[in-house]
KOLGU-4560 file (N, C-alpha, C; in nm, 3 decimals, padded with zeros to 5 digits):
<recs>
<n_xx: 01.001 n_yy: 00.209 n_zz: -00.356 ca_xx: 01.010 ca_yy: 00.247 ca_zz: -00.216 c_xx: 00.991 c_yy: 00.123 c_zz: -00.130 mol: A seq: 1 type: UNK>
<n_xx: 01.064 n_yy: 00.118 n_zz: -00.023 ca_xx: 01.052 ca_yy: 00.008 ca_zz: 00.072 c_xx: 00.966 c_yy: 00.053 c_zz: 00.189 mol: A seq: 2 type: UNK>
<n_xx: 00.868 n_yy: -00.028 n_zz: 00.221 ca_xx: 00.775 ca_yy: 00.003 ca_zz: 00.331 c_xx: 00.800 c_yy: -00.092 c_zz: 00.447 mol: A seq: 3 type: UNK>
<n_xx: 00.763 n_yy: -00.046 n_zz: 00.566 ca_xx: 00.762 ca_yy: -00.134 ca_zz: 00.683 c_xx: 00.655 c_yy: -00.240 c_zz: 00.658 mol: A seq: 4 type: UNK>
<n_xx: 00.667 n_yy: -00.356 n_zz: 00.723 ca_xx: 00.572 ca_yy: -00.465 ca_zz: 00.697 c_xx: 00.425 c_yy: -00.425 c_zz: 00.711 mol: A seq: 5 type: UNK>
<n_xx: 00.392 n_yy: -00.347 n_zz: 00.813 ca_xx: 00.252 ca_yy: -00.307 ca_zz: 00.831 c_xx: 00.207 c_yy: -00.212 c_zz: 00.719 mol: A seq: 6 type: UNK>
<n_xx: 00.299 n_yy: -00.132 n_zz: 00.666 ca_xx: 00.267 ca_yy: -00.043 ca_zz: 00.555 c_xx: 00.252 c_yy: -00.123 c_zz: 00.425 mol: A seq: 7 type: UNK>
<n_xx: 00.337 n_yy: -00.221 n_zz: 00.406 ca_xx: 00.330 ca_yy: -00.303 ca_zz: 00.286 c_xx: 00.197 c_yy: -00.376 c_zz: 00.278 mol: A seq: 8 type: UNK>
<n_xx: 00.144 n_yy: -00.416 n_zz: 00.394 ca_xx: 00.013 ca_yy: -00.482 ca_zz: 00.395 c_xx: -00.095 c_yy: -00.389 c_zz: 00.342 mol: A seq: 9 type: UNK>
<n_xx: -00.085 n_yy: -00.261 n_zz: 00.375 ca_xx: -00.182 ca_yy: -00.162 ca_zz: 00.325 c_xx: -00.167 c_yy: -00.147 c_zz: 00.174 mol: A seq: 10 type: UNK>
<n_xx: -00.043 n_yy: -00.139 n_zz: 00.126 ca_xx: -00.017 ca_yy: -00.128 ca_zz: -00.018 c_xx: -00.073 c_yy: -00.251 c_zz: -00.090 mol: A seq: 11 type: UNK>
<n_xx: -00.048 n_yy: -00.368 n_zz: -00.037 ca_xx: -00.097 ca_yy: -00.492 ca_zz: -00.098 c_xx: -00.250 c_yy: -00.496 c_zz: -00.096 mol: A seq: 12 type: UNK>
<n_xx: -00.309 n_yy: -00.454 n_zz: 00.013 ca_xx: -00.455 ca_yy: -00.452 ca_zz: 00.025 c_xx: -00.516 c_yy: -00.361 c_zz: -00.082 mol: A seq: 13 type: UNK>
<n_xx: -00.456 n_yy: -00.244 n_zz: -00.102 ca_xx: -00.507 ca_yy: -00.151 ca_zz: -00.204 c_xx: -00.492 c_yy: -00.210 c_zz: -00.343 mol: A seq: 14 type: UNK>
<n_xx: -00.380 n_yy: -00.275 n_zz: -00.369 ca_xx: -00.358 ca_yy: -00.337 ca_zz: -00.500 c_xx: -00.465 c_yy: -00.443 c_zz: -00.527 mol: A seq: 15 type: UNK>
<n_xx: -00.491 n_yy: -00.528 n_zz: -00.430 ca_xx: -00.591 ca_yy: -00.633 ca_zz: -00.445 c_xx: -00.731 c_yy: -00.573 c_zz: -00.460 mol: A seq: 16 type: UNK>
<n_xx: -00.761 n_yy: -00.473 n_zz: -00.379 ca_xx: -00.892 ca_yy: -00.407 ca_zz: -00.385 c_xx: -00.913 c_yy: -00.343 c_zz: -00.522 mol: A seq: 17 type: UNK>
<n_xx: -00.811 n_yy: -00.273 n_zz: -00.571 ca_xx: -00.824 ca_yy: -00.207 ca_zz: -00.701 c_xx: -00.845 c_yy: -00.307 c_zz: -00.814 mol: A seq: 18 type: UNK>
<n_xx: -00.783 n_yy: -00.423 n_zz: -00.805 ca_xx: -00.803 ca_yy: -00.527 ca_zz: -00.905 c_xx: -00.948 c_yy: -00.575 c_zz: -00.902 mol: A seq: 19 type: UNK>
<n_xx: -01.000 n_yy: -00.602 n_zz: -00.784 ca_xx: -01.139 ca_yy: -00.646 ca_zz: -00.770 c_xx: -01.236 c_yy: -00.538 c_zz: -00.816 mol: A seq: 20 type: UNK>
<n_xx: -01.205 n_yy: -00.414 n_zz: -00.784 ca_xx: -01.289 ca_yy: -00.301 ca_zz: -00.822 c_xx: -01.294 c_yy: -00.285 c_zz: -00.974 mol: A seq: 21 type: UNK>
<n_xx: -01.180 n_yy: -00.300 n_zz: -01.039 ca_xx: -01.174 ca_yy: -00.291 ca_zz: -01.185 c_xx: -01.258 c_yy: -00.401 c_zz: -01.249 mol: A seq: 22 type: UNK>
<n_xx: -01.248 n_yy: -00.521 n_zz: -01.195 ca_xx: -01.326 ca_yy: -00.633 ca_zz: -01.249 c_xx: -01.475 c_yy: -00.613 c_zz: -01.227 mol: A seq: 23 type: UNK>
<n_xx: -01.512 n_yy: -00.561 n_zz: -01.111 ca_xx: -01.653 ca_yy: -00.535 ca_zz: -01.084 c_xx: -01.706 c_yy: -00.428 c_zz: -01.179 mol: A seq: 24 type: UNK>
<n_xx: -01.628 n_yy: -00.323 n_zz: -01.202 ca_xx: -01.671 ca_yy: -00.217 ca_zz: -01.293 c_xx: -01.692 c_yy: -00.273 c_zz: -01.434 mol: A seq: 25 type: UNK>
<n_xx: -01.603 n_yy: -00.358 n_zz: -01.479 ca_xx: -01.617 ca_yy: -00.419 ca_zz: -01.611 c_xx: -01.743 c_yy: -00.506 c_zz: -01.617 mol: A seq: 26 type: UNK>
<n_xx: -01.772 n_yy: -00.576 n_zz: -01.510 ca_xx: -01.893 ca_yy: -00.659 ca_zz: -01.503 c_xx: -02.016 c_yy: -00.571 c_zz: -01.512 mol: A seq: 27 type: UNK>
<n_xx: -02.016 n_yy: -00.461 n_zz: -01.440 ca_xx: -02.131 ca_yy: -00.369 ca_zz: -01.438 c_xx: -02.150 c_yy: -00.304 c_zz: -01.575 mol: A seq: 28 type: UNK>
<n_xx: -02.043 n_yy: -00.265 n_zz: -01.638 ca_xx: -02.053 ca_yy: -00.184 ca_zz: -01.759 c_xx: -02.074 c_yy: -00.263 c_zz: -01.887 mol: A seq: 29 type: UNK>
<n_xx: -02.034 n_yy: -00.386 n_zz: -01.891 ca_xx: -02.042 ca_yy: -00.452 ca_zz: -02.021 c_xx: -02.069 c_yy: -00.600 c_zz: -02.015 mol: A seq: 30 type: UNK>
<n_xx: -02.157 n_yy: -00.642 n_zz: -01.929 ca_xx: -02.179 ca_yy: -00.785 ca_zz: -01.915 c_xx: -02.327 c_yy: -00.817 c_zz: -01.928 mol: A seq: 31 type: UNK>
<n_xx: -02.359 n_yy: -00.912 n_zz: -02.012 ca_xx: -02.499 ca_yy: -00.951 ca_zz: -02.033 c_xx: -02.560 c_yy: -01.010 c_zz: -01.906 mol: A seq: 32 type: UNK>
<n_xx: -02.479 n_yy: -01.075 n_zz: -01.826 ca_xx: -02.531 ca_yy: -01.131 ca_zz: -01.700 c_xx: -02.579 c_yy: -01.018 c_zz: -01.610 mol: A seq: 33 type: UNK>
<n_xx: -02.498 n_yy: -00.911 n_zz: -01.598 ca_xx: -02.540 ca_yy: -00.797 ca_zz: -01.517 c_xx: -02.671 c_yy: -00.740 c_zz: -01.568 mol: A seq: 34 type: UNK>
<n_xx: -02.682 n_yy: -00.725 n_zz: -01.699 ca_xx: -02.802 ca_yy: -00.667 ca_zz: -01.758 c_xx: -02.926 c_yy: -00.748 c_zz: -01.724 mol: A seq: 35 type: UNK>
<n_xx: -02.911 n_yy: -00.879 n_zz: -01.706 ca_xx: -03.024 ca_yy: -00.965 ca_zz: -01.676 c_xx: -03.058 c_yy: -00.980 c_zz: -01.529 mol: A seq: 36 type: UNK>
<n_xx: -02.979 n_yy: -00.918 n_zz: -01.443 ca_xx: -03.004 ca_yy: -00.929 ca_zz: -01.299 c_xx: -03.124 c_yy: -00.844 c_zz: -01.257 mol: A seq: 37 type: UNK>
<n_xx: -03.187 n_yy: -00.882 n_zz: -01.147 ca_xx: -03.294 ca_yy: -00.798 ca_zz: -01.094 c_xx: -03.239 c_yy: -00.659 c_zz: -01.058 mol: A seq: 38 type: UNK>
<n_xx: -03.324 n_yy: -00.559 n_zz: -01.069 ca_xx: -03.281 ca_yy: -00.422 ca_zz: -01.043 c_xx: -03.221 c_yy: -00.405 c_zz: -00.904 mol: A seq: 39 type: UNK>
<n_xx: -03.276 n_yy: -00.474 n_zz: -00.804 ca_xx: -03.225 ca_yy: -00.462 ca_zz: -00.667 c_xx: -03.081 c_yy: -00.511 c_zz: -00.657 mol: A seq: 40 type: UNK>
<n_xx: -03.051 n_yy: -00.620 n_zz: -00.729 ca_xx: -02.915 ca_yy: -00.673 ca_zz: -00.727 c_xx: -02.820 c_yy: -00.581 c_zz: -00.802 mol: A seq: 41 type: UNK>
<n_xx: -02.864 n_yy: -00.526 n_zz: -00.913 ca_xx: -02.782 ca_yy: -00.429 ca_zz: -00.985 c_xx: -02.746 c_yy: -00.312 c_zz: -00.895 mol: A seq: 42 type: UNK>
<n_xx: -02.846 n_yy: -00.263 n_zz: -00.823 ca_xx: -02.822 ca_yy: -00.151 ca_zz: -00.732 c_xx: -02.720 c_yy: -00.187 c_zz: -00.625 mol: A seq: 43 type: UNK>
<n_xx: -02.731 n_yy: -00.307 n_zz: -00.570 ca_xx: -02.635 ca_yy: -00.349 ca_zz: -00.467 c_xx: -02.494 c_yy: -00.354 c_zz: -00.524 mol: A seq: 44 type: UNK>
<n_xx: -02.479 n_yy: -00.405 n_zz: -00.645 ca_xx: -02.346 ca_yy: -00.413 ca_zz: -00.706 c_xx: -02.289 c_yy: -00.274 c_zz: -00.734 mol: A seq: 45 type: UNK>
<n_xx: -02.372 n_yy: -00.183 n_zz: -00.779 ca_xx: -02.326 ca_yy: -00.046 ca_zz: -00.802 c_xx: -02.286 c_yy: 00.018 c_zz: -00.670 mol: A seq: 46 type: UNK>
<n_xx: -02.365 n_yy: -00.004 n_zz: -00.566 ca_xx: -02.330 ca_yy: 00.050 ca_zz: -00.434 c_xx: -02.201 c_yy: -00.012 c_zz: -00.383 mol: A seq: 47 type: UNK>
<n_xx: -02.183 n_yy: -00.143 n_zz: -00.406 ca_xx: -02.060 ca_yy: -00.211 ca_zz: -00.365 c_xx: -01.940 c_yy: -00.146 c_zz: -00.433 mol: A seq: 48 type: UNK>
<n_xx: -01.952 n_yy: -00.119 n_zz: -00.563 ca_xx: -01.842 ca_yy: -00.056 ca_zz: -00.636 c_xx: -01.811 c_yy: 00.082 c_zz: -00.578 mol: A seq: 49 type: UNK>
<n_xx: -01.915 n_yy: 00.156 n_zz: -00.544 ca_xx: -01.896 ca_yy: 00.289 ca_zz: -00.485 c_xx: -01.822 c_yy: 00.280 c_zz: -00.352 mol: A seq: 50 type: UNK>
<n_xx: -01.861 n_yy: 00.185 n_zz: -00.269 ca_xx: -01.793 ca_yy: 00.167 ca_zz: -00.140 c_xx: -01.648 c_yy: 00.124 c_zz: -00.160 mol: A seq: 51 type: UNK>
<n_xx: -01.625 n_yy: 00.036 n_zz: -00.256 ca_xx: -01.489 ca_yy: -00.009 ca_zz: -00.284 c_xx: -01.402 c_yy: 00.109 c_zz: -00.330 mol: A seq: 52 type: UNK>
<n_xx: -01.462 n_yy: 00.199 n_zz: -00.409 ca_xx: -01.389 ca_yy: 00.315 ca_zz: -00.457 c_xx: -01.351 c_yy: 00.406 c_zz: -00.340 mol: A seq: 53 type: UNK>
<n_xx: -01.444 n_yy: 00.430 n_zz: -00.251 ca_xx: -01.415 ca_yy: 00.514 ca_zz: -00.134 c_xx: -01.307 c_yy: 00.449 c_zz: -00.047 mol: A seq: 54 type: UNK>
<n_xx: -01.317 n_yy: 00.319 n_zz: -00.026 ca_xx: -01.220 ca_yy: 00.245 ca_zz: 00.053 c_xx: -01.081 c_yy: 00.256 c_zz: -00.011 mol: A seq: 55 type: UNK>
<n_xx: -01.075 n_yy: 00.243 n_zz: -00.144 ca_xx: -00.948 ca_yy: 00.254 ca_zz: -00.215 c_xx: -00.888 c_yy: 00.394 c_zz: -00.197 mol: A seq: 56 type: UNK>
<n_xx: -00.973 n_yy: 00.495 n_zz: -00.202 ca_xx: -00.925 ca_yy: 00.632 ca_zz: -00.184 c_xx: -00.866 c_yy: 00.651 c_zz: -00.044 mol: A seq: 57 type: UNK>
<n_xx: -00.931 n_yy: 00.594 n_zz: 00.055 ca_xx: -00.880 ca_yy: 00.604 ca_zz: 00.193 c_xx: -00.745 c_yy: 00.534 c_zz: 00.204 mol: A seq: 58 type: UNK>
<n_xx: -00.735 n_yy: 00.414 n_zz: 00.147 ca_xx: -00.607 ca_yy: 00.343 ca_zz: 00.150 c_xx: -00.499 c_yy: 00.425 c_zz: 00.079 mol: A seq: 59 type: UNK>
<n_xx: -00.535 n_yy: 00.489 n_zz: -00.032 ca_xx: -00.440 ca_yy: 00.574 ca_zz: -00.104 c_xx: -00.392 c_yy: 00.690 c_zz: -00.019 mol: A seq: 60 type: UNK>
<n_xx: -00.482 n_yy: 00.749 n_zz: 00.057 ca_xx: -00.446 ca_yy: 00.858 ca_zz: 00.148 c_xx: -00.349 c_yy: 00.808 c_zz: 00.255 mol: A seq: 61 type: UNK>
<n_xx: -00.377 n_yy: 00.689 n_zz: 00.306 ca_xx: -00.289 ca_yy: 00.632 ca_zz: 00.408 c_xx: -00.150 c_yy: 00.607 c_zz: 00.351 mol: A seq: 62 type: UNK>
<n_xx: -00.145 n_yy: 00.553 n_zz: 00.229 ca_xx: -00.015 ca_yy: 00.526 ca_zz: 00.167 c_xx: 00.059 c_yy: 00.656 c_zz: 00.142 mol: A seq: 63 type: UNK>
<n_xx: -00.011 n_yy: 00.757 n_zz: 00.096 ca_xx: 00.053 ca_yy: 00.887 ca_zz: 00.073 c_xx: 00.111 c_yy: 00.943 c_zz: 00.202 mol: A seq: 64 type: UNK>
<n_xx: 00.045 n_yy: 00.917 n_zz: 00.312 ca_xx: 00.093 ca_yy: 00.965 ca_zz: 00.442 c_xx: 00.219 c_yy: 00.891 c_zz: 00.487 mol: A seq: 65 type: UNK>
<n_xx: 00.241 n_yy: 00.771 n_zz: 00.435 ca_xx: 00.362 ca_yy: 00.697 ca_zz: 00.471 c_xx: 00.487 c_yy: 00.773 c_zz: 00.426 mol: A seq: 66 type: UNK>
<n_xx: 00.476 n_yy: 00.843 n_zz: 00.315 ca_xx: 00.593 ca_yy: 00.911 ca_zz: 00.258 c_xx: 00.600 c_yy: 01.058 c_zz: 00.297 mol: A seq: 67 type: UNK>
<n_xx: 00.500 n_yy: 01.104 n_zz: 00.370 ca_xx: 00.498 ca_yy: 01.246 ca_zz: 00.409 c_xx: 00.594 c_yy: 01.274 c_zz: 00.522 mol: A seq: 68 type: UNK>
</recs>
């Protein structure tokens, strides 16, 4: 599908965000460095992932509305 330039920016933003979110999740779930972090920092990273997930969902809703 071809999007208007302002819509394509949203699609690109979601793609980039999802890539970062996937990498953060992998870091949280299976990384010795994460395991060694202070509990407060672990909590911040988990919260960051949660916010990124919500943000991605919103961008997905916006993209879906482009085709509606």
